[in-house]
PDB file of N, CA, C and O in Angstrom:
ATOM      1  N   MET A   1       1.026  -1.313   0.010  1.00  0.00           N
ATOM      2  CA  MET A   1      -0.272   0.058  -0.059  1.00  0.00           C
ATOM      3  C   MET A   1       1.057   1.476   0.104  1.00  0.00           C
ATOM      4  O   MET A   1       2.002   1.770   0.836  1.00  0.00           O
ATOM      5  N   SER A   2       0.490   1.895  -0.850  1.00  0.00           N
ATOM      6  CA  SER A   2       1.850   3.129  -0.843  1.00  0.00           C
ATOM      7  C   SER A   2       0.807   4.337  -0.266  1.00  0.00           C
ATOM      8  O   SER A   2      -0.417   4.221  -0.310  1.00  0.00           O
ATOM      9  N   ILE A   3       1.448   5.405   0.231  1.00  0.00           N
ATOM     10  CA  ILE A   3       0.699   6.580   0.984  1.00  0.00           C
ATOM     11  C   ILE A   3       0.322   7.443   0.087  1.00  0.00           C
ATOM     12  O   ILE A   3       0.780   7.096  -1.001  1.00  0.00           O
ATOM     13  N   ARG A   4      -0.322   8.451   0.008  1.00  0.00           N
ATOM     14  CA  ARG A   4      -0.783   9.425  -1.197  1.00  0.00           C
ATOM     15  C   ARG A   4      -0.049  10.830  -0.183  1.00  0.00           C
ATOM     16  O   ARG A   4      -0.220  10.992   1.025  1.00  0.00           O
ATOM     17  N   THR A   5       0.546  11.461  -0.858  1.00  0.00           N
ATOM     18  CA  THR A   5       0.773  12.966   0.128  1.00  0.00           C
ATOM     19  C   THR A   5       0.534  13.984  -0.900  1.00  0.00           C
ATOM     20  O   THR A   5       0.951  14.055  -2.056  1.00  0.00           O
ATOM     21  N   PHE A   6      -0.378  14.903  -0.092  1.00  0.00           N
ATOM     22  CA  PHE A   6      -1.433  16.223  -0.597  1.00  0.00           C
ATOM     23  C   PHE A   6      -0.525  17.591   0.041  1.00  0.00           C
ATOM     24  O   PHE A   6      -0.166  17.679   1.215  1.00  0.00           O
ATOM     25  N   ILE A   7      -0.310  18.412  -0.824  1.00  0.00           N
ATOM     26  CA  ILE A   7       0.689  19.527  -0.266  1.00  0.00           C
ATOM     27  C   ILE A   7      -0.521  20.707  -0.788  1.00  0.00           C
ATOM     28  O   ILE A   7      -0.968  20.663  -1.934  1.00  0.00           O
ATOM     29  N   PHE A   8      -0.946  21.687   0.160  1.00  0.00           N
ATOM     30  CA  PHE A   8      -1.644  22.416   0.064  1.00  0.00           C
ATOM     31  C   PHE A   8      -1.153  23.786   0.426  1.00  0.00           C
ATOM     32  O   PHE A   8      -0.129  23.837   1.108  1.00  0.00           O
ATOM     33  N   CYS A   9      -1.939  25.294  -0.057  1.00  0.00           N
ATOM     34  CA  CYS A   9      -1.142  26.246  -0.523  1.00  0.00           C
ATOM     35  C   CYS A   9      -1.791  27.066   0.701  1.00  0.00           C
ATOM     36  O   CYS A   9      -2.992  27.293   0.848  1.00  0.00           O
ATOM     37  N   ASP A  10      -0.645  27.497   1.621  1.00  0.00           N
ATOM     38  CA  ASP A  10      -0.483  28.225   2.507  1.00  0.00           C
ATOM     39  C   ASP A  10      -1.338  29.430   2.427  1.00  0.00           C
ATOM     40  O   ASP A  10      -1.992  29.890   3.364  1.00  0.00           O
ATOM     41  N   ILE A  11      -1.283  29.832   1.401  1.00  0.00           N
ATOM     42  CA  ILE A  11      -2.157  31.113   1.563  1.00  0.00           C
ATOM     43  C   ILE A  11      -3.695  30.900   1.008  1.00  0.00           C
ATOM     44  O   ILE A  11      -4.658  31.141   1.735  1.00  0.00           O
ATOM     45  N   CYS A  12      -3.807  30.529  -0.053  1.00  0.00           N
ATOM     46  CA  CYS A  12      -5.175  30.164  -0.719  1.00  0.00           C
ATOM     47  C   CYS A  12      -5.918  29.681  -0.183  1.00  0.00           C
ATOM     48  O   CYS A  12      -7.037  30.156   0.009  1.00  0.00           O
ATOM     49  N   ASN A  13      -5.304  27.978   0.451  1.00  0.00           N
ATOM     50  CA  ASN A  13      -5.741  26.992   0.691  1.00  0.00           C
ATOM     51  C   ASN A  13      -5.598  26.607   2.725  1.00  0.00           C
ATOM     52  O   ASN A  13      -5.297  25.474   3.099  1.00  0.00           O
ATOM     53  N   PRO A  14      -5.809  27.484   3.502  1.00  0.00           N
ATOM     54  CA  PRO A  14      -4.984  27.392   4.774  1.00  0.00           C
ATOM     55  C   PRO A  14      -5.158  25.772   5.222  1.00  0.00           C
ATOM     56  O   PRO A  14      -4.466  24.809   5.552  1.00  0.00           O
ATOM     57  N   GLN A  15      -6.888  26.231   4.950  1.00  0.00           N
ATOM     58  CA  GLN A  15      -7.583  24.557   5.523  1.00  0.00           C
ATOM     59  C   GLN A  15      -7.491  23.612   4.994  1.00  0.00           C
ATOM     60  O   GLN A  15      -8.355  22.797   5.316  1.00  0.00           O
ATOM     61  N   GLY A  16      -6.609  23.201   4.071  1.00  0.00           N
ATOM     62  CA  GLY A  16      -6.105  21.921   3.593  1.00  0.00           C
ATOM     63  C   GLY A  16      -7.745  21.555   2.903  1.00  0.00           C
ATOM     64  O   GLY A  16      -8.367  20.806   3.656  1.00  0.00           O
ATOM     65  N   LEU A  17      -8.075  21.721   2.366  1.00  0.00           N
ATOM     66  CA  LEU A  17      -9.685  21.043   1.558  1.00  0.00           C
ATOM     67  C   LEU A  17      -9.036  20.532   0.402  1.00  0.00           C
ATOM     68  O   LEU A  17      -8.085  21.145  -0.084  1.00  0.00           O
ATOM     69  N   ARG A  18      -9.408  19.586  -0.033  1.00  0.00           N
ATOM     70  CA  ARG A  18      -9.061  18.619  -1.448  1.00  0.00           C
ATOM     71  C   ARG A  18     -10.505  18.358  -1.975  1.00  0.00           C
ATOM     72  O   ARG A  18     -11.299  17.811  -1.210  1.00  0.00           O
ATOM     73  N   SER A  19     -10.766  18.592  -2.808  1.00  0.00           N
ATOM     74  CA  SER A  19     -12.190  18.376  -3.750  1.00  0.00           C
ATOM     75  C   SER A  19     -11.522  17.534  -4.653  1.00  0.00           C
ATOM     76  O   SER A  19     -10.371  17.681  -5.062  1.00  0.00           O
ATOM     77  N   ILE A  20     -12.683  16.230  -5.072  1.00  0.00           N
ATOM     78  CA  ILE A  20     -12.411  16.223  -6.601  1.00  0.00           C
ATOM     79  C   ILE A  20     -12.409  16.853  -7.762  1.00  0.00           C
ATOM     80  O   ILE A  20     -11.644  16.855  -8.726  1.00  0.00           O
ATOM     81  N   GLU A  21     -13.994  17.706  -7.347  1.00  0.00           N
ATOM     82  CA  GLU A  21     -14.630  18.665  -8.441  1.00  0.00           C
ATOM     83  C   GLU A  21     -13.588  19.849  -9.042  1.00  0.00           C
ATOM     84  O   GLU A  21     -13.738  20.486 -10.085  1.00  0.00           O
ATOM     85  N   PHE A  22     -12.146  19.980  -7.766  1.00  0.00           N
ATOM     86  CA  PHE A  22     -10.804  20.671  -8.069  1.00  0.00           C
ATOM     87  C   PHE A  22     -10.666  20.395  -9.207  1.00  0.00           C
ATOM     88  O   PHE A  22     -10.592  21.406  -9.905  1.00  0.00           O
ATOM     89  N   ARG A  23     -10.546  18.871 -10.101  1.00  0.00           N
ATOM     90  CA  ARG A  23     -10.147  18.307 -10.897  1.00  0.00           C
ATOM     91  C   ARG A  23     -10.211  18.769 -11.986  1.00  0.00           C
ATOM     92  O   ARG A  23      -9.168  18.876 -12.632  1.00  0.00           O
ATOM     93  N   ARG A  24     -11.952  19.358 -12.765  1.00  0.00           N
ATOM     94  CA  ARG A  24     -12.752  19.295 -13.916  1.00  0.00           C
ATOM     95  C   ARG A  24     -11.402  19.913 -14.843  1.00  0.00           C
ATOM     96  O   ARG A  24     -10.753  19.286 -15.679  1.00  0.00           O
ATOM     97  N   ARG A  25     -11.214  21.334 -14.409  1.00  0.00           N
ATOM     98  CA  ARG A  25     -10.634  22.413 -15.756  1.00  0.00           C
ATOM     99  C   ARG A  25      -8.955  22.542 -14.913  1.00  0.00           C
ATOM    100  O   ARG A  25      -8.641  22.347 -13.739  1.00  0.00           O
ATOM    101  N   PRO A  26      -8.277  22.882 -15.914  1.00  0.00           N
ATOM    102  CA  PRO A  26      -7.256  23.176 -15.970  1.00  0.00           C
ATOM    103  C   PRO A  26      -6.734  24.219 -14.629  1.00  0.00           C
ATOM    104  O   PRO A  26      -7.474  25.147 -14.302  1.00  0.00           O
ATOM    105  N   ARG A  27      -5.613  24.022 -14.004  1.00  0.00           N
ATOM    106  CA  ARG A  27      -5.495  25.131 -12.769  1.00  0.00           C
ATOM    107  C   ARG A  27      -5.891  26.653 -12.932  1.00  0.00           C
ATOM    108  O   ARG A  27      -6.472  27.417 -12.161  1.00  0.00           O
ATOM    109  N   ASN A  28      -5.451  26.802 -14.016  1.00  0.00           N
ATOM    110  CA  ASN A  28      -5.481  28.090 -14.131  1.00  0.00           C
ATOM    111  C   ASN A  28      -6.626  29.252 -14.657  1.00  0.00           C
ATOM    112  O   ASN A  28      -6.626  30.467 -14.850  1.00  0.00           O
ATOM    113  N   ASP A  29      -7.707  27.999 -14.781  1.00  0.00           N
ATOM    114  CA  ASP A  29      -9.291  28.404 -14.922  1.00  0.00           C
ATOM    115  C   ASP A  29      -9.911  28.836 -14.080  1.00  0.00           C
ATOM    116  O   ASP A  29     -10.496  27.867 -13.595  1.00  0.00           O
ATOM    117  N   ARG A  30     -10.249  29.913 -13.433  1.00  0.00           N
ATOM    118  CA  ARG A  30     -10.627  29.789 -11.978  1.00  0.00           C
ATOM    119  C   ARG A  30     -11.852  30.305 -12.168  1.00  0.00           C
ATOM    120  O   ARG A  30     -12.216  31.280 -11.512  1.00  0.00           O
ATOM    121  N   THR A  31     -12.733  29.654 -13.190  1.00  0.00           N
ATOM    122  CA  THR A  31     -13.825  29.789 -13.099  1.00  0.00           C
ATOM    123  C   THR A  31     -15.375  28.771 -13.029  1.00  0.00           C
ATOM    124  O   THR A  31     -15.142  27.810 -13.763  1.00  0.00           O
ATOM    125  N   GLY A  32     -16.287  28.681 -12.657  1.00  0.00           N
ATOM    126  CA  GLY A  32     -17.379  27.974 -12.740  1.00  0.00           C
ATOM    127  C   GLY A  32     -17.415  27.853 -10.987  1.00  0.00           C
ATOM    128  O   GLY A  32     -16.800  28.618 -10.242  1.00  0.00           O
ATOM    129  N   ARG A  33     -18.325  26.655 -10.518  1.00  0.00           N
ATOM    130  CA  ARG A  33     -18.648  26.765  -9.003  1.00  0.00           C
ATOM    131  C   ARG A  33     -17.746  26.530  -7.941  1.00  0.00           C
ATOM    132  O   ARG A  33     -17.472  27.362  -7.076  1.00  0.00           O
ATOM    133  N   ARG A  34     -17.204  25.177  -8.031  1.00  0.00           N
ATOM    134  CA  ARG A  34     -16.061  24.865  -7.653  1.00  0.00           C
ATOM    135  C   ARG A  34     -14.675  25.923  -7.204  1.00  0.00           C
ATOM    136  O   ARG A  34     -14.387  26.606  -6.221  1.00  0.00           O
ATOM    137  N   LEU A  35     -13.968  25.568  -8.692  1.00  0.00           N
ATOM    138  CA  LEU A  35     -12.880  26.485  -8.945  1.00  0.00           C
ATOM    139  C   LEU A  35     -13.006  28.112  -7.895  1.00  0.00           C
ATOM    140  O   LEU A  35     -12.140  28.426  -7.079  1.00  0.00           O
ATOM    141  N   SER A  36     -14.011  28.780  -8.121  1.00  0.00           N
ATOM    142  CA  SER A  36     -14.008  29.902  -8.014  1.00  0.00           C
ATOM    143  C   SER A  36     -13.556  30.779  -7.145  1.00  0.00           C
ATOM    144  O   SER A  36     -13.441  32.000  -7.046  1.00  0.00           O
ATOM    145  N   ASP A  37     -13.178  29.181  -6.135  1.00  0.00           N
ATOM    146  CA  ASP A  37     -12.887  29.685  -4.825  1.00  0.00           C
ATOM    147  C   ASP A  37     -11.496  29.932  -4.365  1.00  0.00           C
ATOM    148  O   ASP A  37     -10.929  30.384  -3.370  1.00  0.00           O
ATOM    149  N   GLY A  38     -11.115  29.306  -5.838  1.00  0.00           N
ATOM    150  CA  GLY A  38      -9.029  29.481  -5.977  1.00  0.00           C
ATOM    151  C   GLY A  38      -8.501  28.470  -4.841  1.00  0.00           C
ATOM    152  O   GLY A  38      -7.270  28.507  -4.815  1.00  0.00           O
ATOM    153  N   ARG A  39      -8.919  27.777  -4.102  1.00  0.00           N
ATOM    154  CA  ARG A  39      -7.925  26.600  -3.361  1.00  0.00           C
ATOM    155  C   ARG A  39      -7.145  25.601  -3.850  1.00  0.00           C
ATOM    156  O   ARG A  39      -7.574  24.523  -4.260  1.00  0.00           O
ATOM    157  N   SER A  40      -5.911  25.967  -3.814  1.00  0.00           N
ATOM    158  CA  SER A  40      -4.805  24.984  -4.369  1.00  0.00           C
ATOM    159  C   SER A  40      -4.666  24.185  -3.656  1.00  0.00           C
ATOM    160  O   SER A  40      -4.731  24.297  -2.432  1.00  0.00           O
ATOM    161  N   TRP A  41      -4.433  23.151  -4.312  1.00  0.00           N
ATOM    162  CA  TRP A  41      -3.383  21.858  -3.911  1.00  0.00           C
ATOM    163  C   TRP A  41      -2.878  21.279  -4.800  1.00  0.00           C
ATOM    164  O   TRP A  41      -3.075  21.761  -5.916  1.00  0.00           O
ATOM    165  N   ILE A  42      -2.156  20.214  -4.721  1.00  0.00           N
ATOM    166  CA  ILE A  42      -1.214  19.435  -5.262  1.00  0.00           C
ATOM    167  C   ILE A  42      -1.461  17.944  -4.586  1.00  0.00           C
ATOM    168  O   ILE A  42      -1.569  17.798  -3.368  1.00  0.00           O
ATOM    169  N   GLU A  43      -1.521  17.070  -5.350  1.00  0.00           N
ATOM    170  CA  GLU A  43      -0.461  15.499  -5.104  1.00  0.00           C
ATOM    171  C   GLU A  43       0.590  15.410  -5.152  1.00  0.00           C
ATOM    172  O   GLU A  43       1.137  16.235  -5.884  1.00  0.00           O
ATOM    173  N   GLY A  44       1.219  14.706  -4.651  1.00  0.00           N
ATOM    174  CA  GLY A  44       2.860  14.810  -4.637  1.00  0.00           C
ATOM    175  C   GLY A  44       3.409  15.313  -3.890  1.00  0.00           C
ATOM    176  O   GLY A  44       2.990  16.076  -3.019  1.00  0.00           O
ATOM    177  N   THR A  45       4.835  14.840  -4.184  1.00  0.00           N
ATOM    178  CA  THR A  45       6.198  15.292  -3.248  1.00  0.00           C
ATOM    179  C   THR A  45       6.568  16.899  -3.245  1.00  0.00           C
ATOM    180  O   THR A  45       6.201  17.566  -4.213  1.00  0.00           O
ATOM    181  N   ILE A  46       7.164  17.418  -2.355  1.00  0.00           N
ATOM    182  CA  ILE A  46       7.906  18.908  -2.054  1.00  0.00           C
ATOM    183  C   ILE A  46       8.202  19.173  -3.849  1.00  0.00           C
ATOM    184  O   ILE A  46       7.750  20.092  -4.532  1.00  0.00           O
ATOM    185  N   SER A  47       9.281  17.814  -4.379  1.00  0.00           N
ATOM    186  CA  SER A  47      10.105  18.394  -4.795  1.00  0.00           C
ATOM    187  C   SER A  47       9.272  18.751  -6.424  1.00  0.00           C
ATOM    188  O   SER A  47       9.396  19.676  -7.226  1.00  0.00           O
ATOM    189  N   ALA A  48       8.250  17.282  -6.383  1.00  0.00           N
ATOM    190  CA  ALA A  48       7.008  17.521  -7.338  1.00  0.00           C
ATOM    191  C   ALA A  48       6.652  18.876  -8.108  1.00  0.00           C
ATOM    192  O   ALA A  48       6.747  19.376  -9.229  1.00  0.00           O
ATOM    193  N   ALA A  49       6.197  19.158  -6.853  1.00  0.00           N
ATOM    194  CA  ALA A  49       5.638  20.359  -6.331  1.00  0.00           C
ATOM    195  C   ALA A  49       5.998  21.726  -6.761  1.00  0.00           C
ATOM    196  O   ALA A  49       5.414  22.692  -7.252  1.00  0.00           O
ATOM    197  N   VAL A  50       7.570  21.326  -6.260  1.00  0.00           N
ATOM    198  CA  VAL A  50       8.065  22.873  -6.761  1.00  0.00           C
ATOM    199  C   VAL A  50       8.754  23.052  -8.459  1.00  0.00           C
ATOM    200  O   VAL A  50       9.079  24.126  -8.964  1.00  0.00           O
ATOM    201  N   GLU A  51       8.857  21.613  -9.151  1.00  0.00           N
ATOM    202  CA  GLU A  51       9.009  21.336 -10.376  1.00  0.00           C
ATOM    203  C   GLU A  51       8.087  22.049 -10.994  1.00  0.00           C
ATOM    204  O   GLU A  51       8.447  22.739 -11.948  1.00  0.00           O
ATOM    205  N   ASN A  52       6.529  22.038 -10.537  1.00  0.00           N
ATOM    206  CA  ASN A  52       5.404  22.389 -10.887  1.00  0.00           C
ATOM    207  C   ASN A  52       4.842  23.763 -10.835  1.00  0.00           C
ATOM    208  O   ASN A  52       3.680  24.082 -11.086  1.00  0.00           O
ATOM    209  N   GLY A  53       6.160  24.796 -10.353  1.00  0.00           N
ATOM    210  CA  GLY A  53       5.733  26.228 -10.189  1.00  0.00           C
ATOM    211  C   GLY A  53       5.437  26.570  -8.811  1.00  0.00           C
ATOM    212  O   GLY A  53       5.337  27.752  -8.483  1.00  0.00           O
ATOM    213  N   TRP A  54       5.208  25.111  -7.530  1.00  0.00           N
ATOM    214  CA  TRP A  54       5.115  26.099  -6.537  1.00  0.00           C
ATOM    215  C   TRP A  54       6.303  26.058  -5.669  1.00  0.00           C
ATOM    216  O   TRP A  54       7.189  25.231  -5.885  1.00  0.00           O
ATOM    217  N   SER A  55       6.377  26.949  -4.647  1.00  0.00           N
ATOM    218  CA  SER A  55       7.701  27.538  -3.928  1.00  0.00           C
ATOM    219  C   SER A  55       7.310  27.175  -2.323  1.00  0.00           C
ATOM    220  O   SER A  55       6.311  26.665  -1.815  1.00  0.00           O
ATOM    221  N   ILE A  56       8.826  27.781  -1.669  1.00  0.00           N
ATOM    222  CA  ILE A  56       8.211  27.548  -0.191  1.00  0.00           C
ATOM    223  C   ILE A  56       9.350  28.604   0.280  1.00  0.00           C
ATOM    224  O   ILE A  56      10.572  28.589   0.129  1.00  0.00           O
ATOM    225  N   ASN A  57       8.402  29.604   0.963  1.00  0.00           N
ATOM    226  CA  ASN A  57       9.231  30.572   1.868  1.00  0.00           C
ATOM    227  C   ASN A  57       9.874  30.263   2.869  1.00  0.00           C
ATOM    228  O   ASN A  57       9.961  29.122   3.322  1.00  0.00           O
ATOM    229  N   SER A  58      10.482  31.429   3.394  1.00  0.00           N
ATOM    230  CA  SER A  58      11.121  31.285   4.808  1.00  0.00           C
ATOM    231  C   SER A  58      10.665  30.527   5.769  1.00  0.00           C
ATOM    232  O   SER A  58      11.183  29.865   6.668  1.00  0.00           O
ATOM    233  N   GLU A  59       9.398  30.787   5.348  1.00  0.00           N
ATOM    234  CA  GLU A  59       8.815  30.272   7.048  1.00  0.00           C
ATOM    235  C   GLU A  59       8.340  28.868   7.151  1.00  0.00           C
ATOM    236  O   GLU A  59       7.837  28.338   8.142  1.00  0.00           O
ATOM    237  N   GLY A  60       8.597  28.282   5.859  1.00  0.00           N
ATOM    238  CA  GLY A  60       8.174  27.009   5.562  1.00  0.00           C
ATOM    239  C   GLY A  60       6.839  26.534   5.045  1.00  0.00           C
ATOM    240  O   GLY A  60       6.439  25.376   4.922  1.00  0.00           O
ATOM    241  N   LYS A  61       5.991  28.126   4.658  1.00  0.00           N
ATOM    242  CA  LYS A  61       4.519  27.480   4.006  1.00  0.00           C
ATOM    243  C   LYS A  61       4.663  27.572   2.138  1.00  0.00           C
ATOM    244  O   LYS A  61       5.381  28.425   1.616  1.00  0.00           O
ATOM    245  N   HIS A  62       3.849  26.539   1.302  1.00  0.00           N
ATOM    246  CA  HIS A  62       3.723  26.182   0.809  1.00  0.00           C
ATOM    247  C   HIS A  62       2.948  27.494  -0.163  1.00  0.00           C
ATOM    248  O   HIS A  62       2.009  28.185   0.232  1.00  0.00           O
ATOM    249  N   ILE A  63       3.684  27.606  -1.620  1.00  0.00           N
ATOM    250  CA  ILE A  63       2.745  28.843  -2.580  1.00  0.00           C
ATOM    251  C   ILE A  63       2.979  28.354  -3.346  1.00  0.00           C
ATOM    252  O   ILE A  63       4.064  27.950  -3.764  1.00  0.00           O
ATOM    253  N   CYS A  64       0.971  28.206  -4.079  1.00  0.00           N
ATOM    254  CA  CYS A  64       0.778  27.836  -5.293  1.00  0.00           C
ATOM    255  C   CYS A  64       1.404  28.682  -6.000  1.00  0.00           C
ATOM    256  O   CYS A  64       2.015  29.595  -5.444  1.00  0.00           O
ATOM    257  N   PRO A  65       1.373  28.509  -7.899  1.00  0.00           N
ATOM    258  CA  PRO A  65       1.859  29.676  -8.475  1.00  0.00           C
ATOM    259  C   PRO A  65       0.950  30.370  -8.899  1.00  0.00           C
ATOM    260  O   PRO A  65       1.130  30.638 -10.087  1.00  0.00           O
ATOM    261  N   VAL A  66      -0.224  30.920  -8.358  1.00  0.00           N
ATOM    262  CA  VAL A  66      -1.065  31.486  -8.774  1.00  0.00           C
ATOM    263  C   VAL A  66      -0.901  32.545  -7.618  1.00  0.00           C
ATOM    264  O   VAL A  66      -0.838  33.738  -7.915  1.00  0.00           O
ATOM    265  N   CYS A  67      -0.813  32.033  -5.989  1.00  0.00           N
ATOM    266  CA  CYS A  67      -0.752  32.909  -5.207  1.00  0.00           C
ATOM    267  C   CYS A  67       1.238  33.702  -5.679  1.00  0.00           C
ATOM    268  O   CYS A  67       1.626  34.743  -5.148  1.00  0.00           O
ATOM    269  N   LYS A  68       1.775  33.217  -6.299  1.00  0.00           N
ATOM    270  CA  LYS A  68       3.317  32.954  -5.945  1.00  0.00           C
ATOM    271  C   LYS A  68       3.445  34.457  -6.886  1.00  0.00           C
ATOM    272  O   LYS A  68       4.027  35.482  -6.531  1.00  0.00           O
ATOM    273  N   GLU A  69       2.745  34.226  -8.117  1.00  0.00           N
ATOM    274  CA  GLU A  69       2.499  34.961  -8.963  1.00  0.00           C
ATOM    275  C   GLU A  69       2.265  36.329  -8.349  1.00  0.00           C
ATOM    276  O   GLU A  69       3.140  37.181  -8.199  1.00  0.00           O
ATOM    277  N   HIS A  70       0.440  36.496  -7.865  1.00  0.00           N
ATOM    278  CA  HIS A  70      -0.092  37.374  -7.359  1.00  0.00           C
ATOM    279  C   HIS A  70       0.927  38.299  -6.312  1.00  0.00           C
ATOM    280  O   HIS A  70       0.855  39.525  -6.391  1.00  0.00           O
ATOM    281  N   MET A  71       1.527  37.896  -5.693  1.00  0.00           N
ATOM    282  CA  MET A  71       2.434  38.297  -4.407  1.00  0.00           C
ATOM    283  C   MET A  71       3.770  38.439  -5.171  1.00  0.00           C
ATOM    284  O   MET A  71       4.664  38.620  -4.344  1.00  0.00           O
ATOM    285  N   GLN A  72       4.268  38.426  -6.497  1.00  0.00           N
ATOM    286  CA  GLN A  72       5.076  39.774  -7.192  1.00  0.00           C
ATOM    287  C   GLN A  72       4.428  40.264  -7.595  1.00  0.00           C
ATOM    288  O   GLN A  72       5.238  41.153  -7.854  1.00  0.00           O
ATOM    289  N   LEU A  73       3.537  40.637  -7.996  1.00  0.00           N
ATOM    290  CA  LEU A  73       2.871  41.648  -8.677  1.00  0.00           C
ATOM    291  C   LEU A  73       2.342  42.715  -7.827  1.00  0.00           C
ATOM    292  O   LEU A  73       1.793  43.736  -8.240  1.00  0.00           O
ATOM    293  N   GLU A  74       2.569  42.374  -6.512  1.00  0.00           N
ATOM    294  CA  GLU A  74       2.252  43.524  -5.201  1.00  0.00           C
ATOM    295  C   GLU A  74       3.553  44.213  -5.277  1.00  0.00           C
ATOM    296  O   GLU A  74       3.805  45.143  -4.511  1.00  0.00           O
TER     297      GLU A  74
END
């Protein structure tokens, strides 16, 4: 039996909510009933998340690509 690992964005999804509904459309599309709340998560290891644009700040918080981009624009 393998262990599944999920990483949640500490900016837009600090509650760690994961719903299969989030998988219906690509991550960059934030329209629709479920996707409009913008809660990001990824299944996999930290290194896989970093390869997909996620980052970890100095406090050890996980930041999704959308929040990372938004933070850089401010």
